[in-house]
TIGUNU-471669 format. One line per field, with one value per residue: residue number from 1; residue in one letter; x, y, z of N, C-alpha, C, O, CB in turn. Coordinates in steps of 0.2 Angstrom, whole numbers, plus 5000, padded with zeros to 4 digits. Glycine has a CB too. Layout:
N
nr: NUM  ...
rest: A  ...
nxx: X  ...
nyy: Y  ...
nzz: Z  ...
caxx: X  ...
cayy: Y  ...
cazz: Z  ...
cxx: X  ...
cyy: Y  ...
czz: Z  ...
oxx: X  ...
oyy: Y  ...
ozz: Z  ...
cbxx: X  ...
cbyy: Y  ...
cbzz: Z  ...
***
This chain:
235
nr: 1  2  3  4  5  6  7  8  9  10  11  12  13  14  15  16  17  18  19  20  21  22  23  24  25  26  27  28  29  30  31  32  33  34  35  36  37  38  39  40  41  42  43  44  45  46  47  48  49  50  51  52  53  54  55  56  57  58  59  60  61  62  63  64  65  66  67  68  69  70  71  72  73  74  75  76  77  78  79  80  81  82  83  84  85  86  87  88  89  90  91  92  93  94  95  96  97  98  99  100  101  102  103  104  105  106  107  108  109  110  111  112  113  114  115  116  117  118  119  120  121  122  123  124  125  126  127  128  129  130  131  132  133  134  135  136  137  138  139  140  141  142  143  144  145  146  147  148  149  150  151  152  153  154  155  156  157  158  159  160  161  162  163  164  165  166  167  168  169  170  171  172  173  174  175  176  177  178  179  180  181  182  183  184  185  186  187  188  189  190  191  192  193  194  195  196  197  198  199  200  201  202  203  204  205  206  207  208  209  210  211  212  213  214  215  216  217  218  219  220  221  222  223  224  225  226  227  228  229  230  231  232  233  234  235
rest: M  K  C  N  L  K  V  F  G  V  L  F  L  L  T  T  L  A  V  A  C  N  K  E  V  S  D  L  V  K  Q  K  E  E  V  M  T  S  A  D  G  I  T  A  K  D  Y  Y  W  C  E  G  Q  K  I  S  L  T  R  L  D  K  K  S  F  L  M  Y  R  S  S  D  S  L  T  L  M  S  S  L  N  K  M  G  I  E  V  N  A  S  N  I  M  K  Y  G  Y  G  G  T  D  L  S  G  D  A  A  K  S  L  L  D  C  Q  W  A  K  V  D  I  N  H  I  S  A  T  A  I  P  E  V  I  Y  A  A  P  Y  Y  K  Y  L  S  G  F  E  F  P  L  T  N  L  V  Y  V  Y  L  R  K  A  E  D  I  T  L  L  E  K  I  S  K  E  Y  N  V  G  I  I  G  K  V  P  N  I  P  L  W  Y  V  V  A  C  T  K  K  S  N  G  N  A  L  A  V  A  N  S  F  Y  K  S  G  L  F  D  G  A  E  P  A  F  I  S  A  T  A  A  C  A  S  L  L  S  G  Y  S  D
nxx: 5004  5002  5002  5011  5026  5038  5039  5045  5061  5061  5066  5067  5079  5079  5086  5096  5086  5073  5061  5045  5038  5023  5015  5015  5009  4996  4992  4986  4973  4968  4968  4960  4951  4954  4953  4968  4977  4988  5002  5002  4989  4973  4974  4972  4963  4968  4969  4973  4973  4974  4975  4961  4957  4954  4965  4968  4975  4983  4986  4999  4998  5008  5021  5033  5039  5052  5058  5072  5085  5102  5110  5103  5102  5107  5100  5087  5087  5089  5078  5068  5073  5070  5056  5055  5058  5069  5080  5086  5102  5103  5091  5092  5093  5102  5095  5090  5088  5085  5083  5075  5075  5079  5074  5065  5057  5060  5070  5083  5080  5079  5092  5106  5099  5092  5082  5072  5066  5054  5047  5034  5019  5014  5008  5011  5025  5026  5025  5037  5050  5062  5059  5056  5046  5034  5027  5015  5019  5014  5006  5007  4995  5003  5012  5023  5031  5030  5036  5027  5033  5039  5036  5027  5021  5016  5005  5004  4992  4995  5009  5008  5001  5009  5008  4997  5000  5010  5002  4993  5002  5007  4996  4994  5006  5017  5033  5040  5050  5055  5055  5053  5065  5064  5052  5038  5028  5028  5030  5037  5033  5037  5033  5032  5031  5024  5015  4999  4994  5000  5010  5001  4989  4990  4992  4980  4971  4976  4973  4959  4956  4955  4963  4974  4981  4984  4989  5000  5006  5023  5030  5042  5051  5058  5060  5067  5062  5059  5071  5079  5077  5086  5096  5108  5107  5113  5116
nyy: 4994  5011  5019  5015  5018  5012  5000  5004  5011  5025  5041  5058  5068  5079  5082  5075  5068  5057  5057  5056  5040  5036  5027  5029  5041  5037  5029  5037  5037  5026  5030  5037  5052  5068  5084  5093  5102  5115  5126  5134  5135  5130  5117  5113  5103  5095  5086  5073  5063  5045  5030  5030  5033  5045  5054  5060  5074  5083  5099  5111  5127  5137  5133  5131  5125  5132  5137  5142  5152  5148  5159  5169  5167  5175  5187  5183  5177  5189  5196  5188  5189  5203  5201  5196  5182  5169  5158  5142  5135  5122  5119  5122  5116  5108  5109  5097  5085  5069  5053  5054  5054  5067  5074  5083  5100  5108  5103  5108  5120  5122  5122  5124  5127  5130  5123  5127  5124  5134  5144  5150  5156  5148  5156  5169  5168  5166  5178  5184  5191  5183  5170  5155  5145  5140  5130  5121  5112  5096  5085  5070  5060  5054  5064  5066  5077  5083  5090  5097  5096  5103  5095  5084  5068  5060  5049  5042  5036  5030  5030  5040  5050  5060  5071  5077  5079  5089  5099  5102  5105  5117  5125  5125  5131  5124  5114  5101  5089  5076  5059  5044  5032  5015  5013  5012  5026  5035  5051  5067  5082  5100  5112  5130  5146  5153  5145  5137  5135  5125  5110  5100  5105  5106  5092  5087  5093  5088  5075  5075  5079  5069  5065  5057  5042  5044  5055  5062  5072  5075  5072  5074  5063  5057  5045  5028  5018  5024  5030  5019  5017  5024  5018  5017  5030  5047  5063
nzz: 5000  4997  5008  5016  5017  5020  5013  5002  4995  4995  4997  5003  5007  5018  5029  5042  5047  5043  5029  5033  5037  5029  5035  5049  5050  5045  5055  5064  5061  5068  5080  5094  5091  5097  5104  5107  5119  5123  5130  5120  5116  5109  5097  5079  5067  5053  5037  5025  5010  5008  5000  4998  5011  5024  5032  5047  5055  5068  5070  5074  5077  5080  5077  5065  5049  5041  5025  5016  5007  5009  5008  5013  5026  5038  5036  5037  5050  5057  5055  5061  5074  5077  5078  5089  5090  5093  5085  5088  5085  5083  5078  5064  5048  5034  5018  5007  4993  4987  4978  4967  4949  4946  4935  4933  4930  4941  4948  4950  4956  4970  4976  4988  5000  5016  5030  5044  5061  5068  5080  5076  5068  5053  5043  5046  5044  5031  5026  5027  5018  5015  5017  5008  5008  5019  5032  5043  5059  5065  5076  5086  5096  5105  5108  5100  5088  5071  5055  5041  5025  5009  4999  4988  4985  4970  4961  4946  4934  4922  4911  4901  4908  4913  4906  4911  4924  4922  4917  4928  4938  4933  4934  4948  4952  4955  4956  4946  4953  4949  4943  4952  4953  4948  4953  4946  4938  4949  4955  4961  4967  4970  4982  4984  4993  4984  4978  4975  4988  5002  5004  5009  5006  4992  4989  4992  4983  4971  4973  4974  4961  4953  4943  4945  4952  4965  4978  4990  5004  5010  5025  5039  5049  5064  5068  5071  5063  5051  5048  5045  5032  5025  5019  5007  5004  5006  5015
caxx: 5000  5006  5002  5016  5032  5043  5040  5049  5066  5060  5067  5069  5083  5079  5091  5098  5080  5070  5055  5040  5034  5016  5011  5015  5003  4990  4990  4982  4966  4966  4968  4954  4952  4952  4956  4973  4978  4995  5003  5000  4982  4970  4977  4967  4963  4969  4969  4975  4970  4979  4972  4954  4956  4955  4970  4967  4981  4983  4990  5001  4998  5013  5027  5033  5045  5053  5063  5075  5091  5107  5113  5098  5101  5108  5095  5081  5087  5088  5070  5065  5075  5066  5049  5056  5059  5076  5080  5092  5106  5101  5085  5093  5096  5103  5090  5093  5083  5087  5078  5072  5080  5080  5073  5059  5059  5061  5075  5089  5078  5080  5098  5109  5094  5091  5076  5073  5060  5053  5041  5030  5013  5016  5005  5015  5031  5026  5025  5044  5053  5067  5056  5054  5041  5033  5021  5015  5021  5009  5007  5003  4993  5009  5016  5029  5029  5034  5034  5025  5038  5036  5036  5021  5021  5010  5005  5001  4989  4999  5015  5005  4998  5014  5006  4992  5004  5013  4997  4990  5007  5007  4990  4995  5012  5022  5038  5041  5057  5057  5052  5056  5068  5062  5045  5034  5023  5029  5033  5038  5033  5039  5029  5035  5025  5020  5011  4992  4993  5006  5010  4995  4983  4991  4991  4972  4969  4978  4969  4952  4955  4953  4967  4979  4980  4985  4994  5001  5011  5028  5032  5048  5050  5065  5060  5072  5059  5060  5079  5082  5076  5091  5102  5110  5107  5116  5114
cayy: 5000  5018  5022  5012  5019  5008  4995  5006  5015  5032  5046  5064  5069  5086  5083  5069  5065  5054  5059  5052  5034  5038  5023  5032  5046  5034  5026  5041  5035  5021  5033  5041  5059  5072  5091  5094  5109  5116  5132  5138  5136  5124  5115  5112  5097  5094  5079  5071  5056  5040  5024  5031  5035  5052  5053  5066  5077  5088  5105  5115  5133  5141  5130  5130  5122  5137  5135  5148  5151  5148  5165  5173  5165  5180  5192  5180  5177  5196  5198  5184  5192  5209  5199  5193  5175  5167  5151  5138  5133  5115  5118  5124  5110  5109  5106  5093  5079  5063  5048  5054  5055  5074  5076  5088  5107  5111  5099  5112  5127  5123  5120  5128  5130  5127  5124  5128  5124  5140  5145  5156  5154  5147  5161  5175  5166  5166  5185  5186  5190  5178  5163  5152  5141  5139  5125  5120  5106  5092  5082  5064  5060  5052  5070  5067  5082  5082  5095  5096  5098  5106  5090  5080  5062  5060  5043  5042  5030  5028  5035  5046  5055  5065  5078  5079  5082  5095  5104  5104  5108  5124  5128  5126  5134  5119  5112  5094  5087  5071  5053  5040  5026  5008  5013  5015  5031  5039  5057  5071  5089  5104  5119  5136  5150  5156  5139  5138  5130  5121  5103  5096  5107  5103  5085  5086  5096  5084  5069  5076  5081  5062  5064  5053  5036  5046  5061  5063  5076  5072  5074  5072  5059  5056  5038  5023  5014  5028  5031  5013  5017  5028  5014  5019  5037  5051  5070
cazz: 5000  4996  5014  5020  5012  5022  5008  4996  4997  4992  5002  5001  5013  5020  5035  5045  5048  5037  5027  5037  5034  5030  5039  5055  5050  5044  5062  5068  5060  5072  5087  5096  5089  5102  5104  5111  5121  5126  5132  5114  5114  5105  5090  5074  5063  5045  5034  5018  5008  5007  4998  4999  5018  5026  5037  5051  5058  5073  5068  5079  5074  5082  5076  5058  5045  5036  5020  5014  5004  5014  5008  5016  5033  5042  5036  5040  5058  5060  5054  5066  5081  5077  5079  5096  5089  5092  5083  5091  5080  5082  5074  5058  5044  5027  5014  5001  4992  4983  4977  4960  4943  4946  4928  4932  4929  4947  4951  4952  4959  4977  4979  4992  5004  5023  5033  5051  5065  5071  5084  5073  5064  5046  5039  5047  5042  5024  5024  5028  5011  5014  5017  5002  5010  5027  5033  5050  5062  5067  5083  5087  5103  5110  5109  5095  5083  5065  5051  5034  5020  5003  4994  4987  4981  4965  4958  4940  4932  4916  4909  4897  4912  4914  4903  4916  4930  4920  4916  4934  4941  4931  4937  4955  4952  4959  4951  4946  4955  4945  4943  4957  4949  4950  4955  4940  4939  4955  4954  4966  4965  4976  4983  4987  4996  4978  4975  4977  4994  5004  5001  5011  5002  4985  4988  4993  4977  4966  4974  4973  4954  4950  4938  4947  4957  4972  4980  4997  5006  5013  5032  5042  5055  5067  5071  5069  5058  5045  5047  5042  5025  5022  5016  5000  5002  5011  5014
cxx: 5004  5006  5008  5023  5038  5044  5045  5055  5066  5060  5069  5073  5084  5084  5093  5092  5077  5063  5050  5038  5027  5012  5010  5009  4996  4988  4986  4975  4963  4965  4962  4955  4950  4956  4962  4975  4985  4996  5001  4993  4979  4972  4971  4968  4964  4968  4972  4972  4975  4975  4964  4952  4958  4959  4970  4974  4980  4988  4992  5002  5003  5020  5027  5039  5046  5059  5066  5082  5096  5110  5109  5097  5102  5102  5088  5081  5087  5081  5066  5066  5071  5058  5049  5056  5066  5075  5087  5095  5105  5095  5085  5096  5097  5097  5093  5088  5087  5082  5074  5077  5082  5079  5068  5062  5061  5067  5081  5087  5079  5086  5101  5103  5095  5084  5077  5066  5060  5047  5037  5024  5015  5014  5009  5022  5031  5027  5033  5047  5058  5065  5053  5047  5040  5026  5021  5018  5014  5011  5003  5000  4998  5013  5022  5026  5033  5031  5031  5031  5035  5035  5029  5023  5015  5011  5001  4997  4992  5004  5013  5002  5003  5012  5001  4995  5007  5008  4995  4996  5008  5002  4991  5002  5017  5027  5039  5048  5059  5053  5056  5058  5065  5055  5040  5028  5023  5033  5033  5037  5034  5035  5034  5029  5021  5015  5004  4991  5000  5005  5004  4989  4984  4990  4983  4969  4970  4974  4962  4951  4953  4958  4973  4977  4980  4989  4994  5007  5017  5029  5039  5047  5057  5065  5065  5069  5060  5067  5082  5081  5081  5097  5102  5109  5111  5114  5118
cyy: 5006  5021  5020  5012  5015  5002  4997  5011  5022  5037  5053  5067  5077  5088  5076  5065  5062  5057  5054  5046  5036  5033  5025  5037  5042  5030  5030  5040  5030  5024  5037  5049  5063  5079  5091  5101  5109  5123  5137  5139  5129  5123  5114  5105  5098  5087  5079  5065  5051  5033  5025  5033  5042  5052  5060  5068  5082  5093  5109  5122  5138  5138  5129  5127  5128  5135  5142  5147  5152  5155  5171  5172  5171  5185  5189  5179  5184  5198  5194  5187  5199  5207  5196  5185  5173  5159  5147  5135  5125  5113  5120  5118  5112  5106  5102  5087  5075  5058  5048  5054  5062  5077  5081  5096  5111  5108  5103  5119  5128  5121  5125  5132  5127  5127  5124  5127  5130  5141  5151  5152  5153  5153  5167  5174  5167  5174  5188  5185  5185  5171  5161  5149  5140  5134  5123  5113  5103  5088  5075  5064  5058  5058  5071  5072  5081  5088  5093  5099  5102  5101  5086  5074  5061  5053  5043  5036  5026  5033  5041  5052  5060  5072  5081  5082  5088  5101  5107  5107  5115  5128  5130  5129  5130  5116  5104  5093  5081  5064  5048  5033  5020  5008  5016  5020  5035  5045  5062  5078  5093  5110  5124  5140  5154  5151  5141  5133  5127  5114  5099  5099  5105  5096  5083  5088  5091  5077  5070  5078  5074  5061  5058  5047  5038  5052  5062  5068  5072  5076  5072  5069  5058  5048  5033  5019  5018  5029  5025  5013  5021  5024  5015  5026  5041  5059  5073
czz: 5000  5003  5018  5016  5014  5017  5003  4999  4994  4998  5000  5007  5014  5026  5037  5047  5042  5035  5030  5033  5035  5034  5046  5056  5049  5051  5066  5067  5065  5079  5088  5095  5095  5101  5109  5113  5124  5128  5126  5112  5111  5098  5086  5070  5056  5043  5027  5016  5006  5006  5000  5007  5019  5032  5041  5055  5063  5072  5074  5075  5076  5082  5068  5055  5040  5032  5017  5011  5009  5014  5011  5024  5038  5042  5039  5048  5061  5060  5060  5073  5082  5079  5086  5096  5088  5090  5085  5085  5078  5078  5067  5054  5037  5023  5008  4999  4987  4982  4971  4955  4942  4938  4927  4932  4935  4951  4954  4955  4966  4980  4983  4997  5011  5025  5041  5055  5069  5075  5082  5069  5056  5041  5040  5044  5034  5021  5024  5021  5010  5014  5010  5002  5017  5027  5041  5052  5064  5073  5083  5094  5108  5111  5104  5090  5077  5060  5044  5030  5014  4998  4994  4982  4976  4961  4952  4938  4927  4914  4905  4902  4915  4912  4908  4922  4928  4920  4923  4939  4940  4934  4945  4957  4957  4954  4952  4948  4950  4946  4948  4953  4952  4953  4950  4942  4945  4953  4960  4964  4971  4976  4985  4990  4990  4975  4978  4983  4996  5002  5003  5007  4994  4984  4988  4986  4971  4967  4972  4965  4951  4944  4939  4952  4964  4973  4987  4999  5010  5020  5033  5048  5057  5069  5068  5063  5051  5043  5044  5035  5021  5019  5009  4999  5008  5010  5009
oxx: 5010  5011  5010  5024  5043  5049  5048  5055  5071  5056  5072  5069  5088  5085  5092  5092  5079  5060  5051  5035  5024  5006  5005  5005  4992  4982  4983  4971  4958  4963  4959  4960  4945  4961  4961  4974  4988  4991  5000  4991  4983  4973  4965  4973  4960  4968  4973  4969  4980  4971  4961  4947  4962  4956  4972  4978  4975  4994  4988  5006  5004  5025  5023  5045  5041  5064  5062  5085  5096  5112  5111  5093  5097  5100  5085  5076  5084  5079  5062  5062  5069  5055  5044  5055  5070  5071  5092  5092  5105  5094  5080  5101  5094  5095  5098  5084  5091  5077  5070  5083  5086  5082  5067  5068  5065  5068  5084  5091  5078  5087  5098  5103  5098  5080  5082  5061  5064  5042  5037  5025  5019  5017  5011  5025  5037  5029  5034  5047  5058  5068  5049  5043  5045  5022  5026  5019  5009  5017  4997  5003  4998  5017  5025  5021  5039  5025  5033  5033  5029  5034  5026  5026  5009  5016  4995  4999  4993  5003  5016  5002  5001  5013  5000  4993  5007  5010  4994  4994  5009  5002  4988  5004  5020  5025  5038  5053  5065  5049  5062  5054  5064  5053  5040  5025  5018  5038  5029  5041  5034  5034  5039  5023  5016  5011  5003  4987  5004  5001  5002  4986  4979  4987  4981  4965  4966  4972  4959  4945  4950  4956  4976  4972  4978  4993  4989  5012  5015  5030  5042  5043  5062  5070  5067  5073  5062  5069  5087  5085  5082  5101  5098  5111  5113  5112  5118
oyy: 5006  5025  5023  5008  5015  4998  4993  5014  5024  5037  5053  5069  5080  5094  5072  5059  5064  5059  5048  5046  5037  5035  5025  5037  5044  5029  5028  5042  5030  5020  5039  5051  5062  5079  5090  5105  5104  5127  5143  5143  5125  5128  5114  5103  5102  5083  5084  5061  5053  5031  5020  5034  5045  5049  5065  5063  5086  5092  5110  5123  5144  5140  5125  5128  5130  5132  5146  5142  5156  5158  5176  5175  5171  5188  5193  5181  5185  5201  5197  5188  5200  5212  5194  5182  5176  5155  5150  5132  5123  5108  5121  5115  5116  5100  5105  5085  5077  5059  5044  5055  5064  5081  5084  5097  5116  5109  5101  5123  5133  5118  5131  5138  5122  5131  5122  5128  5132  5139  5157  5147  5158  5154  5171  5178  5169  5175  5193  5180  5182  5166  5164  5148  5140  5135  5124  5109  5106  5087  5075  5069  5060  5058  5077  5072  5079  5090  5087  5105  5103  5103  5085  5075  5062  5052  5044  5030  5020  5039  5046  5057  5065  5077  5087  5088  5093  5106  5113  5111  5119  5134  5135  5130  5133  5116  5102  5095  5082  5064  5049  5030  5019  5002  5022  5019  5038  5045  5060  5080  5091  5113  5123  5139  5156  5152  5145  5129  5126  5112  5095  5094  5103  5094  5079  5084  5089  5074  5065  5077  5075  5056  5056  5047  5035  5053  5062  5068  5067  5082  5068  5071  5057  5047  5034  5018  5015  5029  5025  5009  5021  5027  5015  5028  5038  5060  5079
ozz: 5003  5004  5023  5012  5011  5017  4999  5004  4991  5002  4994  5012  5011  5027  5033  5048  5037  5040  5030  5028  5040  5036  5049  5060  5053  5052  5070  5071  5067  5084  5083  5097  5098  5098  5115  5109  5126  5128  5127  5108  5110  5095  5088  5071  5053  5047  5024  5021  5003  5010  5002  5008  5017  5037  5038  5056  5061  5073  5078  5071  5073  5085  5066  5058  5036  5034  5016  5012  5014  5019  5013  5027  5042  5047  5042  5051  5066  5065  5063  5077  5088  5082  5089  5101  5084  5092  5084  5080  5072  5076  5063  5056  5034  5025  5005  5004  4983  4985  4970  4957  4938  4936  4922  4933  4935  4957  4959  4957  4968  4986  4983  4998  5012  5022  5044  5052  5073  5072  5085  5066  5054  5036  5035  5042  5032  5016  5022  5018  5005  5012  5007  4998  5021  5023  5044  5048  5065  5075  5082  5098  5113  5116  5104  5087  5077  5060  5042  5031  5014  4992  4999  4977  4979  4959  4952  4941  4926  4916  4906  4899  4918  4914  4908  4924  4932  4921  4924  4943  4944  4936  4947  4963  4961  4948  4957  4944  4948  4951  4948  4950  4958  4955  4950  4947  4947  4950  4965  4959  4977  4971  4988  4989  4991  4970  4982  4982  4992  4998  4999  5004  4991  4979  4984  4984  4967  4962  4969  4963  4945  4941  4934  4954  4968  4968  4990  4995  5012  5020  5030  5053  5053  5073  5062  5058  5046  5037  5040  5031  5015  5016  5005  4993  5013  5005  5007
cbxx: 4995  5003  4995  5015  5034  5043  5033  5045  5073  5053  5072  5063  5090  5072  5088  5103  5075  5070  5054  5035  5036  5013  5015  5021  5004  4990  4997  4984  4965  4971  4974  4951  4948  4954  4951  4980  4973  5000  5010  5004  4980  4962  4982  4966  4957  4976  4961  4983  4965  4984  4975  4950  4961  4948  4977  4962  4986  4983  4987  5008  4991  5012  5028  5032  5043  5055  5060  5076  5092  5113  5114  5091  5106  5115  5094  5080  5094  5093  5068  5067  5082  5066  5047  5050  5055  5079  5080  5089  5113  5101  5079  5098  5091  5110  5085  5100  5077  5094  5074  5067  5077  5087  5071  5055  5054  5055  5078  5093  5071  5074  5103  5113  5087  5096  5071  5075  5061  5054  5042  5034  5007  5014  4998  5016  5033  5019  5021  5048  5057  5073  5050  5059  5041  5031  5022  5008  5025  5006  5006  5008  4987  5013  5020  5030  5031  5032  5039  5018  5043  5041  5041  5015  5022  5010  5003  5005  4981  4994  5020  5000  4995  5021  5003  4987  5010  5017  4991  4987  5014  5007  4984  4995  5011  5018  5044  5039  5057  5064  5052  5051  5075  5067  5044  5031  5016  5032  5030  5044  5026  5046  5023  5039  5028  5025  5013  4987  4988  5007  5017  4994  4983  4998  4994  4969  4971  4986  4970  4950  4961  4946  4970  4985  4985  4987  4992  5003  5008  5035  5027  5053  5046  5067  5053  5074  5052  5057  5082  5078  5069  5094  5100  5105  5100  5124  5116
cbyy: 5000  5022  5021  5004  5026  5005  4993  5010  5011  5032  5043  5069  5066  5088  5087  5069  5070  5046  5059  5056  5028  5039  5016  5035  5051  5029  5024  5049  5032  5015  5037  5040  5061  5069  5097  5090  5111  5114  5133  5135  5142  5125  5109  5118  5093  5098  5077  5072  5058  5039  5018  5026  5030  5056  5052  5065  5079  5085  5109  5113  5137  5144  5124  5137  5116  5143  5130  5153  5157  5143  5167  5173  5160  5183  5193  5173  5174  5201  5196  5177  5194  5213  5194  5194  5173  5167  5151  5132  5134  5111  5122  5130  5104  5106  5112  5090  5082  5060  5048  5060  5052  5076  5070  5088  5111  5111  5093  5113  5128  5119  5119  5133  5129  5131  5118  5135  5117  5146  5146  5160  5158  5141  5162  5176  5159  5164  5189  5182  5197  5179  5163  5148  5134  5145  5119  5120  5107  5087  5086  5058  5055  5047  5069  5060  5089  5075  5100  5099  5093  5112  5085  5084  5055  5066  5037  5044  5031  5026  5031  5044  5052  5063  5077  5074  5076  5094  5101  5098  5104  5125  5123  5120  5141  5113  5115  5091  5085  5069  5049  5038  5026  5005  5016  5010  5027  5035  5061  5070  5091  5105  5118  5140  5156  5158  5132  5137  5125  5121  5099  5098  5115  5105  5081  5089  5103  5082  5067  5082  5083  5062  5070  5057  5031  5040  5068  5056  5081  5072  5072  5078  5053  5060  5035  5019  5013  5035  5033  5007  5021  5033  5006  5015  5040  5051  5074
cbzz: 5006  4991  5018  5022  5013  5029  5005  4992  4995  4989  5007  4999  5012  5022  5041  5050  5051  5037  5019  5040  5038  5023  5039  5057  5044  5039  5066  5065  5053  5072  5088  5103  5083  5109  5105  5108  5127  5120  5134  5108  5110  5105  5090  5069  5065  5043  5034  5017  5002  5012  5002  4997  5023  5027  5035  5057  5052  5080  5062  5082  5075  5089  5080  5055  5041  5041  5015  5020  4998  5012  5000  5013  5034  5041  5028  5037  5060  5056  5047  5066  5081  5071  5074  5100  5083  5099  5075  5096  5081  5089  5077  5057  5045  5025  5011  5002  4989  4985  4983  4960  4937  4948  4924  4938  4926  4952  4947  4946  4956  4980  4973  4989  5001  5028  5031  5053  5070  5066  5092  5068  5065  5043  5040  5055  5043  5021  5029  5033  5010  5019  5022  4999  5006  5030  5029  5052  5068  5061  5089  5087  5103  5106  5116  5091  5086  5062  5050  5032  5018  5001  4995  4984  4985  4960  4963  4934  4930  4910  4905  4892  4918  4912  4896  4918  4932  4913  4912  4938  4940  4924  4936  4959  4955  4963  4952  4939  4962  4946  4936  4963  4949  4954  4963  4936  4938  4961  4948  4971  4962  4976  4988  4982  5000  4973  4977  4971  4993  5012  5004  5018  5002  4983  4994  4998  4975  4966  4982  4977  4951  4948  4936  4951  4955  4977  4976  5000  5011  5009  5037  5042  5054  5072  5070  5074  5059  5045  5054  5045  5023  5028  5017  4996  5003  5010  5021
***
């Protein structure tokens, strides 16, 4: 099943962490849904679709994944400091991706970038000029937190559907990173803050279009299970 990415060695290395095994996220379906509260206030519910299942997610509205050019790092940190937000150096990671043939039009557009975990609302973060992309963090009932990235997995029905992917990608202003080798009809697209929605929204729109076999957003997880998939890849 596509919900269980541990079956496949498909990874996008945004840091030493592994892109989340979507099985972990789909396990949320089996848990009792409840509203979670914290010092930041009441969180909200989001969702995406996987194998026809609606996967619920608990969003943290005051913690974000920020992506930016490495050359803009000092300027961004200065802007955040003026807003009263300090970023711990341990929460700044090098951005990189692998696992596709990098044949897409956006394969080289996001080189020399970094991403950071920042205590800021993702909508407010998007307004910062140096930010290329911002998305919220999510939380398991167990307390584990993980971010939404800018990547979306898209599963075509047939090879010829690449033309449909190219068309809808332009409509949503997202770039195609490339095709996943050895896994037929799997592609990856990348969002920026100029896209028509973040990776979760774009994945849902692609899925609901009915043009593809499926579309899922990519998350980041630090679990050993996902890290084991890193065999054969490096930062």
